[in-house]
C-alpha positions as CSV (number, residue, x, y, z in Angstrom):
1,M,9.4,-18.8,36.5
2,N,12.7,-17.5,37.8
3,N,13.9,-14.1,36.3
4,Q,17.0,-14.0,38.5
5,H,19.4,-14.6,35.6
6,L,18.1,-11.5,33.7
7,S,20.2,-8.4,33.8
8,P,18.2,-5.8,35.7
9,A,19.4,-3.1,33.3
10,F,17.7,-4.9,30.4
11,P,15.8,-3.4,28.6
12,G,16.0,-0.1,30.6
13,R,12.3,0.4,29.9
14,A,10.5,-2.0,32.1
15,P,7.2,-1.0,33.9
16,W,7.6,1.9,36.2
17,G,9.5,1.0,39.3
18,T,10.0,-2.6,38.4
19,A,13.2,-2.6,36.5
20,N,14.1,-6.2,37.0
21,K,10.7,-7.6,36.2
22,L,8.9,-8.2,33.0
23,R,6.0,-6.0,32.0
24,A,2.6,-7.5,32.7
25,W,1.9,-8.4,29.0
26,Q,5.4,-9.9,28.6
27,Q,4.9,-12.1,31.7
28,G,1.4,-13.0,30.5
29,A,2.7,-14.1,27.1
30,M,5.5,-16.0,28.8
31,D,3.1,-17.8,31.1
32,K,0.9,-18.8,28.2
33,Y,3.9,-20.1,26.3
34,I,5.3,-22.1,29.2
35,E,1.9,-23.5,30.0
36,T,1.1,-24.7,26.4
37,Q,4.7,-25.3,25.1
38,P,3.7,-24.9,21.4
39,R,5.9,-25.5,18.5
40,D,4.6,-22.3,16.8
41,F,3.6,-19.1,18.7
42,L,2.5,-15.8,17.2
43,A,2.8,-12.8,19.5
44,V,1.2,-9.5,18.2
45,A,2.3,-6.5,20.2
46,T,2.0,-2.9,19.3
47,P,5.3,-1.1,18.2
48,G,7.2,0.1,21.2
49,A,5.7,-2.4,23.7
50,G,8.8,-4.5,24.1
51,K,8.6,-7.5,21.7
52,T,12.4,-8.0,21.7
53,T,12.5,-8.3,25.5
54,F,9.7,-10.8,25.5
55,A,11.3,-12.9,22.7
56,L,14.8,-12.9,24.3
57,T,13.5,-13.7,27.8
58,L,11.7,-16.7,26.2
59,A,14.8,-17.7,24.3
60,S,16.8,-17.5,27.6
61,W,14.2,-19.7,29.3
62,L,14.2,-22.3,26.4
63,L,18.1,-22.4,26.4
64,H,18.2,-22.6,30.2
65,H,15.7,-25.6,30.2
66,H,17.5,-27.3,27.3
67,V,14.4,-27.3,25.2
68,V,16.6,-25.8,22.5
69,Q,20.4,-25.6,22.0
70,Q,20.7,-22.6,19.7
71,V,18.8,-19.5,18.5
72,T,18.3,-18.0,15.0
73,V,16.8,-14.5,14.8
74,V,15.4,-13.4,11.4
75,A,14.9,-9.6,11.1
76,P,13.8,-7.4,8.2
77,T,17.0,-5.2,7.8
78,E,20.7,-5.2,8.4
79,H,20.3,-2.5,11.1
80,L,17.7,-4.6,13.0
81,K,19.9,-7.7,12.8
82,K,22.7,-5.8,14.7
83,Q,20.1,-4.4,17.1
84,W,18.9,-7.9,18.0
85,A,22.5,-9.1,18.6
86,E,23.2,-6.1,20.9
87,A,19.9,-6.7,22.8
88,A,20.6,-10.4,23.2
89,A,24.2,-9.7,24.5
90,R,22.7,-7.7,27.3
91,L,20.8,-10.8,28.3
92,G,23.8,-13.1,28.1
93,I,22.8,-14.6,24.7
94,K,25.5,-14.2,22.1
95,L,24.3,-14.0,18.5
96,D,26.5,-13.6,15.5
97,P,25.1,-10.8,13.3
98,E,27.8,-11.2,10.6
99,Y,27.2,-14.9,10.0
100,S,27.2,-15.9,6.4
101,A,28.1,-19.6,6.1
102,G,30.1,-22.5,7.6
103,P,30.3,-23.7,11.2
104,L,29.5,-21.2,13.9
105,S,32.2,-20.3,16.5
106,R,31.6,-22.1,19.9
107,E,31.3,-18.8,21.8
108,Y,27.9,-18.0,20.1
109,H,24.4,-19.2,21.0
110,G,23.2,-18.6,17.5
111,V,22.9,-16.1,14.6
112,A,21.0,-13.0,13.5
113,V,20.2,-12.9,9.8
114,T,17.8,-11.0,7.5
115,Y,14.8,-12.4,5.5
116,A,16.8,-11.5,2.3
117,G,19.7,-13.5,3.6
118,V,17.5,-16.5,4.2
119,G,16.0,-16.0,0.8
120,V,19.5,-16.4,-0.8
121,R,20.6,-19.5,1.1
122,P,17.6,-21.4,2.6
123,M,19.4,-24.8,2.6
124,L,22.3,-23.4,4.7
125,H,19.8,-22.5,7.4
126,R,17.9,-25.7,7.1
127,N,21.0,-27.7,7.7
128,R,21.9,-25.7,10.8
129,V,18.3,-26.2,12.2
130,E,18.4,-29.9,11.4
131,Q,21.8,-30.4,13.2
132,R,20.8,-28.8,16.6
133,K,17.5,-28.1,18.4
134,T,16.8,-24.5,17.4
135,L,14.4,-21.7,18.4
136,V,13.8,-19.5,15.4
137,I,12.6,-16.0,16.2
138,L,10.9,-14.4,13.1
139,D,10.8,-10.7,13.8
140,E,8.1,-8.6,12.0
141,I,7.0,-11.9,10.4
142,H,4.6,-10.1,7.9
143,H,7.8,-9.5,5.9
144,A,8.0,-13.2,5.2
145,G,5.0,-12.6,3.0
146,D,6.6,-9.7,1.1
147,S,7.7,-11.8,-1.8
148,R,6.8,-15.4,-2.5
149,S,10.5,-16.3,-2.6
150,W,11.1,-15.0,1.0
151,G,8.0,-16.9,2.3
152,E,9.0,-20.1,0.5
153,A,12.7,-19.7,1.7
154,C,11.5,-19.3,5.3
155,Q,9.2,-22.3,5.0
156,E,12.1,-24.4,3.5
157,A,14.7,-23.2,6.0
158,F,12.8,-23.4,9.2
159,E,10.2,-26.2,8.7
160,P,12.4,-28.6,10.8
161,A,12.9,-26.1,13.7
162,T,12.2,-27.3,17.2
163,R,10.4,-24.1,18.2
164,R,9.3,-21.0,16.2
165,L,8.3,-17.7,17.7
166,A,6.7,-15.2,15.3
167,L,6.5,-11.5,16.3
168,T,4.8,-8.6,14.7
169,G,3.5,-5.2,15.6
170,T,1.3,-5.0,12.5
171,P,-0.1,-8.4,11.5
172,F,-2.1,-7.1,8.6
173,R,-0.8,-7.1,5.1
174,S,-2.3,-5.4,2.0
175,D,-2.0,-8.6,0.0
176,T,-3.3,-12.1,0.5
177,N,0.1,-14.0,0.5
178,P,-0.1,-16.4,3.4
179,I,2.6,-15.8,6.0
180,P,4.6,-19.0,6.9
181,F,4.1,-20.6,10.3
182,V,1.0,-18.4,11.0
183,T,-2.3,-20.2,11.7
184,Y,-5.4,-18.9,9.8
185,E,-8.8,-19.6,11.1
186,E,-12.1,-19.3,9.1
187,G,-14.7,-17.0,10.6
188,N,-18.5,-17.3,10.4
189,D,-18.3,-15.2,7.2
190,G,-16.1,-17.9,5.5
191,I,-13.0,-15.5,5.5
192,R,-9.7,-16.8,6.9
193,R,-7.9,-14.5,9.3
194,S,-4.6,-14.8,11.1
195,S,-4.9,-16.1,14.6
196,A,-2.5,-14.8,17.2
197,D,-1.6,-16.7,20.4
198,Y,-1.1,-13.5,22.3
199,T,-2.1,-10.0,21.4
200,Y,-1.2,-6.8,23.1
201,G,-2.7,-3.8,21.2
202,Y,-2.0,-0.1,21.2
203,G,-5.1,0.6,23.3
204,N,-4.0,-1.8,26.1
205,A,-0.4,-0.5,25.9
206,L,-1.7,3.1,26.2
207,A,-3.8,2.2,29.3
208,D,-0.7,0.6,30.9
209,G,1.5,3.6,30.2
210,V,3.8,1.4,28.1
211,V,3.3,3.6,24.9
212,R,2.8,7.3,24.5
213,P,-0.5,8.9,23.4
214,V,-0.2,10.3,19.9
215,I,-1.4,13.8,19.0
216,F,-1.8,14.2,15.2
217,M,-1.4,17.7,13.9
218,S,-3.0,18.0,10.5
219,Y,-2.3,20.7,8.0
220,S,-4.2,21.7,4.8
221,G,-3.6,24.6,2.4
222,N,-4.0,25.6,-1.2
223,M,-2.1,23.6,-3.8
224,R,-1.4,24.5,-7.4
225,W,0.1,22.2,-10.0
226,R,0.3,21.6,-13.7
227,T,-0.8,18.3,-15.1
228,K,0.8,16.2,-17.9
229,A,-1.8,17.7,-20.3
230,G,-0.5,21.2,-19.4
231,D,-3.6,22.2,-17.3
232,E,-3.1,24.2,-14.2
233,I,-5.2,22.9,-11.3
234,E,-5.7,24.5,-7.9
235,A,-7.2,22.7,-4.9
236,R,-7.3,22.7,-1.2
237,L,-5.9,19.7,0.8
238,G,-8.7,17.9,2.6
239,E,-11.4,18.9,0.1
240,P,-13.0,16.0,-1.8
241,M,-11.2,15.3,-5.1
242,T,-10.6,12.4,-7.4
243,K,-7.9,9.9,-6.4
244,D,-5.5,11.4,-9.0
245,A,-6.1,14.9,-7.8
246,V,-5.6,13.9,-4.1
247,S,-2.3,12.2,-5.1
248,Q,-1.1,15.3,-7.0
249,A,-2.2,17.8,-4.3
250,W,-0.4,15.7,-1.7
251,R,2.8,15.6,-3.7
252,T,2.5,19.3,-4.3
253,A,2.3,19.8,-0.5
254,L,5.5,17.7,0.0
255,D,7.5,19.6,-2.6
256,P,10.3,21.3,-0.7
257,R,10.2,24.4,-3.0
258,G,6.6,25.3,-1.9
259,E,5.5,26.9,1.3
260,W,3.7,23.9,2.9
261,M,6.8,21.9,3.9
262,P,8.8,24.9,5.4
263,N,5.7,26.0,7.4
264,V,5.0,22.5,8.7
265,L,8.7,21.9,9.6
266,R,8.7,25.3,11.4
267,A,5.6,24.2,13.4
268,A,7.1,20.8,14.1
269,D,10.3,22.4,15.4
270,Q,8.3,24.7,17.7
271,R,6.4,21.7,18.9
272,L,9.8,20.0,19.5
273,S,11.0,23.0,21.6
274,E,7.9,22.8,23.7
275,V,8.3,19.0,24.2
276,R,12.0,19.4,25.1
277,K,11.0,21.6,28.1
278,S,9.8,18.4,29.8
279,I,11.8,15.8,27.7
280,P,15.2,17.5,27.3
281,D,16.6,15.0,24.8
282,A,13.4,14.6,22.6
283,G,14.2,14.2,18.9
284,A,12.2,14.7,15.7
285,L,12.1,12.7,12.5
286,V,11.0,13.5,9.0
287,I,10.0,10.4,6.9
288,A,10.7,11.4,3.3
289,S,9.6,9.8,0.0
290,D,13.0,9.7,-1.7
291,Q,16.7,10.8,-1.4
292,E,16.3,14.0,-3.3
293,Q,13.5,15.2,-1.1
294,A,15.2,14.0,2.1
295,R,18.3,16.2,1.2
296,A,16.1,19.2,0.5
297,Y,14.2,18.8,3.8
298,A,17.6,18.5,5.7
299,K,18.6,21.8,4.0
300,L,15.3,23.4,5.0
301,I,15.7,22.3,8.6
302,R,19.2,23.8,8.7
303,E,17.8,27.1,7.4
304,I,14.8,27.1,9.8
305,T,16.5,25.9,13.0
306,G,20.1,26.8,12.5
307,H,21.0,23.2,13.4
308,K,22.2,20.4,11.1
309,A,19.9,17.4,10.6
310,T,21.1,13.8,10.6
311,L,20.5,12.4,7.1
312,V,19.8,8.7,6.7
313,L,19.5,7.7,3.1
314,S,19.6,3.9,2.9
315,D,20.1,0.8,4.9
316,D,23.9,0.6,4.6
317,T,26.4,0.3,7.4
318,G,26.9,4.0,7.4
319,A,23.2,4.6,7.9
320,S,23.2,2.2,10.8
321,K,25.9,4.1,12.5
322,R,24.2,7.5,11.9
323,I,21.0,6.2,13.5
324,D,23.0,4.9,16.5
325,D,24.9,8.2,16.9
326,F,21.6,10.1,16.6
327,S,20.0,7.8,19.2
328,H,22.7,8.5,21.7
329,S,23.0,12.2,21.1
330,D,20.6,15.0,22.0
331,D,20.5,16.4,18.4
332,R,17.1,17.7,17.3
333,W,16.4,16.4,13.8
334,M,16.8,13.3,11.7
335,V,15.6,13.0,8.1
336,A,15.2,9.5,6.7
337,V,13.9,7.7,3.6
338,R,11.3,5.0,4.3
339,M,13.6,2.6,6.1
340,V,13.1,4.1,9.5
341,S,9.5,3.2,9.4
342,E,10.1,-0.1,11.2
343,G,12.0,-1.5,14.0
344,V,14.6,1.2,14.3
345,D,14.7,1.9,18.0
346,V,15.3,5.6,18.9
347,P,13.2,5.9,22.0
348,R,13.8,9.7,22.3
349,L,11.9,10.4,19.0
350,A,8.8,12.3,20.1
351,V,7.9,14.5,17.1
352,G,7.4,13.2,13.6
353,V,6.6,14.7,10.1
354,Y,4.9,12.2,7.7
355,A,6.3,13.6,4.5
356,T,5.9,10.6,2.2
357,T,3.1,9.6,-0.2
358,I,3.1,6.0,0.9
359,S,-0.5,5.4,2.0
360,T,-0.7,1.8,3.2
361,P,-2.1,1.2,6.7
362,L,0.9,-1.1,7.5
363,F,3.5,1.6,6.6
364,F,1.5,4.3,8.5
365,A,1.3,2.1,11.6
366,Q,5.0,1.3,11.5
367,A,5.9,4.9,10.9
368,V,3.8,6.1,13.9
369,G,5.3,3.3,15.9
370,R,8.7,5.1,15.8
371,F,7.3,7.8,18.1
372,V,5.2,5.9,20.6
373,R,7.8,4.1,22.7
374,S,7.5,5.4,26.2
375,R,10.4,5.9,28.7
376,R,8.5,7.5,31.6
377,R,4.9,8.2,32.4
378,G,3.2,11.1,30.7
379,E,5.4,11.5,27.6
380,T,3.4,12.4,24.5
381,A,4.1,11.9,20.8
382,S,3.2,14.4,18.1
383,V,3.0,13.5,14.4
384,F,2.4,16.2,11.7
385,L,0.6,15.2,8.5
386,P,-1.2,16.6,5.5
387,T,-5.0,16.6,5.6
388,V,-5.5,13.6,3.3
389,P,-8.7,11.6,3.9
390,M,-6.9,8.2,3.9
391,L,-4.2,9.3,6.4
392,L,-6.7,10.9,8.8
393,G,-8.6,7.6,8.6
394,F,-5.5,5.7,9.7
395,A,-4.8,8.2,12.4
396,N,-8.4,7.8,13.8
397,E,-8.0,4.0,13.7
398,M,-4.8,3.8,15.7
399,E,-6.4,1.6,18.3
400,V,-8.1,-0.8,16.0
401,E,-6.5,-4.2,16.1
402,R,-6.4,-6.0,12.8
403,D,-5.6,-9.5,11.6
404,H,-4.1,-10.6,8.3
405,V,-7.0,-11.5,6.1
406,L,-6.4,-14.2,3.4
407,D,-9.7,-13.9,1.6
408,K,-10.9,-10.5,0.5
409,P,-14.6,-10.2,-0.4
410,K,-14.8,-7.7,-3.2
411,K,-18.1,-5.9,-3.1
412,D,-19.3,-4.1,-6.3
413,G,-17.7,-0.7,-6.5
414,E,-16.3,-0.8,-3.0
415,E,-12.9,0.7,-2.5
416,D,-10.8,-1.2,-0.1
417,P,-7.9,0.9,1.2
418,Y,-6.0,-2.3,1.9
419,A,-6.5,-3.9,-1.5
420,E,-4.6,-1.4,-3.6
421,S,-1.4,-1.2,-1.6
422,E,0.5,-4.4,-2.5
423,Q,2.8,-2.6,-4.9
424,E,3.2,0.3,-2.5
425,M,4.2,-2.0,0.3
426,D,6.8,-3.6,-2.0
427,E,8.2,-0.2,-2.6
428,A,8.1,0.7,1.1
429,N,9.9,-2.4,2.0
430,K,12.7,-2.1,-0.5
431,E,15.8,-2.0,1.7
432,Q,17.6,0.4,-0.6
433,D,15.9,3.6,-1.4
434,E,17.0,3.7,-5.1
435,D,14.8,5.7,-7.4
436,T,11.9,3.4,-8.0
437,G,10.3,5.7,-10.6
438,E,7.3,5.8,-8.3
439,Q,7.2,9.6,-8.5
440,E,6.2,9.5,-12.2
441,Q,8.5,12.4,-12.6
442,F,6.8,13.9,-15.7
443,S,3.2,13.3,-14.9
444,F,2.8,16.7,-13.2
445,E,4.7,19.7,-11.9
446,A,4.2,21.3,-8.5
447,L,3.8,25.1,-8.8
448,E,2.8,26.5,-5.4
449,S,1.6,25.5,-2.0
450,D,0.8,27.1,1.4
451,A,0.0,25.6,4.8
452,V,-3.0,26.1,7.0
453,F,-3.3,24.5,10.5
454,D,-6.4,22.3,10.0
455,R,-7.1,20.1,13.0
456,V,-5.7,18.0,15.8
457,L,-6.7,14.3,15.9
458,Y,-6.4,12.5,19.2
459,N,-8.0,9.3,20.5
460,S,-10.4,9.1,17.5
461,A,-11.7,12.6,18.2
462,E,-11.0,15.8,16.2
463,F,-10.4,19.3,17.6
464,G,-9.6,22.8,16.3
465,M,-10.6,25.3,13.7
466,Q,-8.4,26.3,10.8
467,A,-5.6,28.8,11.6
468,H,-2.8,30.5,9.6
469,A,0.7,29.2,10.1
470,G,2.4,31.3,12.7
471,S,-0.9,32.6,14.2
472,E,-1.7,32.7,17.9
473,E,-4.3,30.0,17.4
474,E,-1.8,27.6,15.8
475,Q,0.7,28.4,18.7
476,D,-2.0,27.4,21.1
477,Y,-2.0,23.8,19.9
478,L,1.8,23.6,19.3
479,G,2.3,24.7,22.9
480,I,0.5,21.7,24.5
481,P,2.9,20.5,27.3
482,G,5.1,17.4,26.4
483,L,4.3,15.6,29.6
484,L,0.6,14.8,30.1
485,E,-1.6,11.8,31.0
486,P,-3.8,10.6,28.2
487,D,-7.0,12.1,29.7
488,Q,-5.3,15.4,30.3
489,V,-4.5,15.7,26.6
490,Q,-8.2,15.3,25.7
491,M,-9.2,17.9,28.3
492,L,-6.6,20.4,27.1
493,L,-7.6,20.0,23.5
494,Q,-11.2,20.6,24.4
495,K,-10.2,23.8,26.3
496,R,-8.0,25.1,23.4
497,Q,-10.8,24.5,20.9
498,A,-13.4,26.3,23.2
499,R,-10.9,29.3,23.5
500,Q,-10.5,29.4,19.7
501,I,-14.2,29.3,19.1
502,A,-14.7,32.2,21.6
503,H,-12.0,34.3,19.8
504,S,-13.6,33.6,16.4
505,K,-17.0,34.8,17.7
506,K,-15.5,38.2,18.7
507,R,-13.9,38.8,15.3
508,P,-15.9,40.8,12.7
509,A,-17.2,38.4,10.0
510,E,-15.2,40.1,7.2
511,E,-12.0,39.0,8.9
512,A,-12.9,35.3,8.7
513,D,-10.9,34.2,5.7
514,L,-10.6,30.6,6.8
515,L,-13.3,28.0,7.6
516,E,-14.6,29.1,11.0
517,L,-16.0,25.7,12.1
518,P,-14.6,23.2,14.6
519,A,-13.1,20.1,13.1
520,E,-15.9,17.7,14.1
521,R,-18.2,19.9,11.9
522,R,-15.8,19.8,9.0
523,P,-15.5,16.1,8.2
524,V,-12.8,15.2,5.7
525,V,-14.5,13.1,3.1
526,T,-13.3,11.4,-0.1
527,H,-14.6,12.3,-3.5
528,K,-16.6,9.0,-3.5
529,E,-18.3,9.9,-0.2
530,L,-19.2,13.3,-1.5
531,L,-20.8,11.9,-4.6
532,E,-22.8,9.6,-2.4
533,L,-24.0,12.5,-0.3
534,R,-25.0,14.5,-3.4
535,K,-26.9,11.5,-4.7
536,Q,-28.7,11.1,-1.3
537,L,-29.6,14.8,-1.4
538,N,-31.0,14.6,-4.9
539,T,-33.0,11.5,-4.0
540,L,-34.6,13.2,-1.0
541,V,-35.3,16.4,-3.0
542,S,-37.0,14.2,-5.7
543,A,-39.2,12.6,-3.1
544,Y,-40.1,16.0,-1.7
545,V,-41.0,17.3,-5.2
546,H,-43.9,14.7,-5.2
547,Q,-44.8,15.6,-1.7
548,S,-44.8,19.4,-2.0
549,G,-45.6,19.8,-5.7
550,K,-42.7,22.3,-6.0
551,P,-40.1,21.9,-8.8
552,H,-36.6,20.6,-8.1
553,G,-34.9,24.0,-8.7
554,V,-37.1,25.8,-6.3
555,I,-36.4,23.3,-3.5
556,H,-32.7,23.4,-4.1
557,N,-32.8,27.3,-4.0
558,E,-34.8,27.2,-0.8
559,L,-32.4,24.9,0.8
560,R,-29.5,27.2,-0.1
561,R,-31.3,30.2,1.2
562,V,-32.1,28.5,4.6
563,C,-28.7,26.6,5.1
564,G,-26.4,29.0,3.2
565,G,-23.5,28.0,0.9
566,P,-23.0,27.6,-2.8
567,P,-25.0,25.4,-5.3
568,S,-24.9,21.7,-4.3
569,A,-22.3,20.9,-7.1
570,E,-19.8,23.1,-5.2
571,A,-21.1,22.6,-1.7
572,T,-18.9,20.9,1.0
573,A,-19.9,17.6,2.6
574,G,-20.9,19.5,5.8
575,Q,-23.2,21.8,3.8
576,I,-24.8,18.9,1.9
577,R,-25.4,17.1,5.2
578,E,-27.2,20.2,6.6
579,R,-29.4,20.3,3.5
580,I,-30.2,16.6,3.8
581,K,-31.2,17.2,7.4
582,K,-33.4,20.2,6.5
583,V,-35.2,18.5,3.6
584,Q,-35.9,15.5,5.9
585,E,-37.3,17.9,8.5
586,W,-39.6,19.5,5.9
587,A,-40.8,16.1,4.6
588,T,-41.7,14.9,8.2
589,R,-43.5,18.2,8.9
590,M,-45.8,17.6,5.8
591,R,-46.8,14.1,6.8
C-alpha cells in the first residue's frame, strides 16, 4: 500500500524515527483489512495506541480506491467530534463537525456526529448512507450499547452502510446489551463474547514503546464519618470492610475538607515536579466525582502549588476550548469531572489523581488511558489512588485483555465486579455532569481523614511499606525519575523497597507506628475474602481439635502466641494466613 499521500506530520506520534510510516500494529490492521475487505471490522486498541490514525488512514485508502464516496464518524462527545474533524483535516479529509441536517456542502468528504445526535435523527443519517457509498467509523463503539435507543438508532441509521469500522480501547461493558455491528462468538462454555478482527492490547503497546508504563501510587489512612443513623465510624482505607463501609470510607477520603486529599495532591504535585525534570511540559489531571468537589480541589491546588488549575466542568463548548488551551500550554494542573475519562487527547498528561468513586473497570481503564499516550521513549505515567480493593484489582489487571460478554453465568453468592456497574456506567457516561444525586447527600457525613503512603503497584507487582505523608520514605518513591524504560522502573522499585526495609530494621520497635511490612505481605482483601479466610482457619482448627484432642480455644491461643497478633475476629488477612499455614504445619507433623 502506498502511504505517499499521507502528511508526514500526522499524527506527530509515529514510531520512533519513522514519522511518515504507520506504527507496526496500524500497518498490520491495515494489511488485514485490505486483504479481507470486510463490510464490518472491529479494531480493539489500547487507549493511546493511535486508533484515530489507523481509522483515518483506512478512510483515506477507501476514498482513494473509490470503495466509498463519503465518511461518517460517530464519536461519544462533542469535544471528540471536533477532535476527529481536526485530525482528518491533517490527512486531507474534510469532515463537517457542525452538521445537523440537509445536504452537505461539496467541499466536505463527510460528517462527524455524536451517538446522541444519531439517536435523535437516525433516519437523516440512514438517508445519507443510502444515497452515497459510505464508510461509517464508530469510535468507542461500546457507547452504542449505553442505552437501547442509541444502539437501535445506530442499527437503523447505518445498517445500509457500505463499510463500517468499529473502534474501541475497552471492548468490555458492564451490562449485556449487544453492541451493534459487533460479532459475538460462542465459546466452549456456551458464553457469547465479542470477537475483534484486530487486537492491540496494552501489554503489546508497552513492549513496543507506544504507551507509557503506569506507576500506581496508592494511599490509605484513617477515615472517620457519621452514618445516617448518627453512629460515628472509624476505619482504615484498605482494611477489609463491608461494601457500604468501603464506599463511605472512600468518600470520606475524597472529601476536600479532610487531610487525605490535600496530602495526596501535595504528593502528586511533587511527583509532577520530578517528572517535569525530564518531561518539561508534563501536566497533571484530577478526575473528580462532581462539580462541587472539582471546584474545591482546584482551590486546594492553588493553595498548595501557588498555581491556578484549569477547571473543566462539563462537555460544553467552553470546556472543549479549555481542554485545548491546557493541551497546548505548559500549565501544571487540570481538574475535570468524569468527561475527561475518555478520548480527550492531552498527550502531555503524565500524572493523575483518581478522585472519583466510580468503580467500573471500563471507566477506570479509560481514566488511566488519559496518561499512557507516549510521545518519546522512556516516559512514565503516575496515577495516585485510594487503597480500595476494587481499584487495586483493576490496577493489577491493566494488561488483561477482555471481551464484551453477552451471557453472564451467575454462580451462587459470587460477586461479579462487572455485574453491578451498569447504573454507574450510565452515570459516568452522562455528557453533562449535572447533580445526579449519586452522592446520597444525607446518608453520611465525612468527619476526618488523613493520608498514609501505602504501596506502589507496577506491572502486577506491589512494592513499599507504609510511610507518613511528607516522610523521607514517601519522597523516595515520589522521586522516581520521569524517564525510564519499563524494566528500569521494576528494578528501581525493588531497590527503594529494600532501602525502606533496611531503614525500618534499624529503627527501635516503639517508633514503628505504621505497618512495617512490605506490600506483598500486606494483601488488600475484601470483606468477603476475609470472611472466607476466617472460615478456612476455623475449619482447619476444628480438624486439628480431633487430631490433637485439645479444645478450640487452646489451639487459637497457641496460634496467637506463636504467630502474634490479635484474636482472629480482629486479625488481618495476612495474620490469618500465617495461622492457617501454622496449623497445617502442626497437622502434618502429627500424621
